[in-house]
Residue, then its C-alpha position, 0 to 999 in steps of 0.5 A: m513477419d516483416n521488419e516493422d513487426r519484429e520491432r513491435l511484436k513478440e511471440v507468445r510462448g506457452v508456459r512450461i510447468a516443472a515439478n518443484m518450480s520456484v515462484d521466480g521460475l514460474v514468473r520467468e515462464l510468464r514473461d512470454c505470455a500475454f494478458g495478466a500473466g505477462r503484466l505480472a512478470e513485467a511488474v516483477d522485472i520493474y520492481e527488481d530494477m527499482l532495487k538495483e537503482n538508488t530508488t526511493k520506493f513509495l507504497g500506496i495501500a488501498g482496499a482491505m489488505v490487512p483484513a485479507g491477510m496481507r499484513n505480514v507481507i507489507a510489514d516485511m516489505i518495510r522491514e527488509g527495505y523493499v519500500d521507503v515511504v508508505v501511504t495508506t488508508g486509515a482502515n488498514l492501520v486500524h486493522d493493523i492495530i487490532e491485530a497488534l492488540g491480539e484481536h483477529h480477523y476470521k474468514i467465513v468458510e461457507d459461500v458468503d452469498i448464501a451463508v451470511d445473514d448481515v442482520w444476524l451479524r449486527e445483532h451478535g456484534r460481528d462486522r463483515i468485510y466481504d468474507v472476513i468477520v471482525h468482532d465489536d470487542a476488537f474495536a473496543r480494544l482499539e478505542d481503549f488503546l488509542r485513548g491511552v496513546f492520546d492521554k500520553l501525548a496530552r501529558k507529554a505536551e498538551n499544546k504540541r501540534y502533530s502532523i498525521t505522520e507524527l501522530l502515526k509514529e507516536i501510535g506505532e511506538n506504543i505497539t509492541d507487536n513486531d509484525s505490526i506495519l506501524r511498528c515496523a515503520v517506526a523501527r525502520g524509520v519509514p514515514v507512514f502517511c495517511p491523508a484521509i485519516a479522518d475517514s477511519m476509526i482512528g480519525l473518529h476516536a481522535w475527534i471524540y477525544k478532542q471534545m474532552r482534551p486538546l489533541k492538535v493535528d495539522v492535516f496539511d503538514d505532511m505535504k512538505e515531508l512527502i514532496s521533499l522525499f520525492c524531490d530529494a530522491e535520485r530515482t523514484g518508484a511507486i507501488i500502488l495497491g488498488g488506488g484511491v487517496p493513497k495513489n493520488f497522494i503519492f503521485q501529486s508530489a510529482l506535480v510541484a517538484p522542480a525539473r531535474e537537470d536531465g529533464r526528467e519528470g514524474f516517477d521513474y518506475a510505477i507498478q499499479i495492481s487494480t481490479n478497476t478499469p478506466e471506463d468510469g473515470s475513477l482514479s483507481g482505474a486510471t492507467l499509468e499512461e494517463a498519469k503521464s499526461w499529468g506529469k505524475v509518471g515520467s514519459n520514459a518511465k518503466a510502468v505497468t498495470v496488473y489487472c488483478d486482485a492485489t491479495i493474489a498479485l502482491p505475494i507472487i510479486m514479492a516472493a519472486v523478487h525475494e528470490r532474485v535478491d537472495r540469489k545475489 
């Protein structure tokens, strides 16, 4: 190997698995691997660096993370200070509330492609999210709960205008389940943004309610708060699960931020976990390197995309990071 190779290349070394190996021990073994294994290990190192620095950490949640069983992982990330800002889809909040109301999600235990008759599910009041089932009764309870929250807001101040973040805080304050993402966010003072809330059952029921009683929500008010969080931060980091609207909503905050005194622009750290690839031009598949061309991610940022199902990668990353933090 010549000098140029020594600077640009690193030897791939096989993983050694030991009995009773910790999650972090396994991740450290993956550092000298390539492909997804090496990227997963790099993501843990970057997350650890975020926690060492005074970093404002933005979490973007797309996809059906709550129905798949990631609710407690995300709630713990908020509760234990691993994230400072949450941007999510409305669907994840809907399913978070459903769980908080005592309803549940059920996994189909047979081969989904063979066993599922979706017409039968429809006729029997069951809704499917890949291999997860939710009963219609859960959505009926959700509707009753939201109507009760909206009634409280109307009695409190009929003409008050809410941002989406303020509305979600009010909803979270009416939840008693300590494992709820929204409830944990309220308890920790972590703002929850949901820029596409209309694209969810929360948005649908808010619209229905507005046909009968006043409910004023300004969908643009959140922009100032999100941009201020970015601008006021000493350093910024993003953990993006999937992509879509939450990813862009987080990253676009960097586009209007004034230049820092040291010339840095964009996010200082970024971890993206996605199964999408960039060839179709989708935002979910867009690389973090591409984001540098927009100034959304800094030119010298520590960044990695882990090509993996987020329901696999996120628990492993968080378990390893937990071990490192606990040791210190």
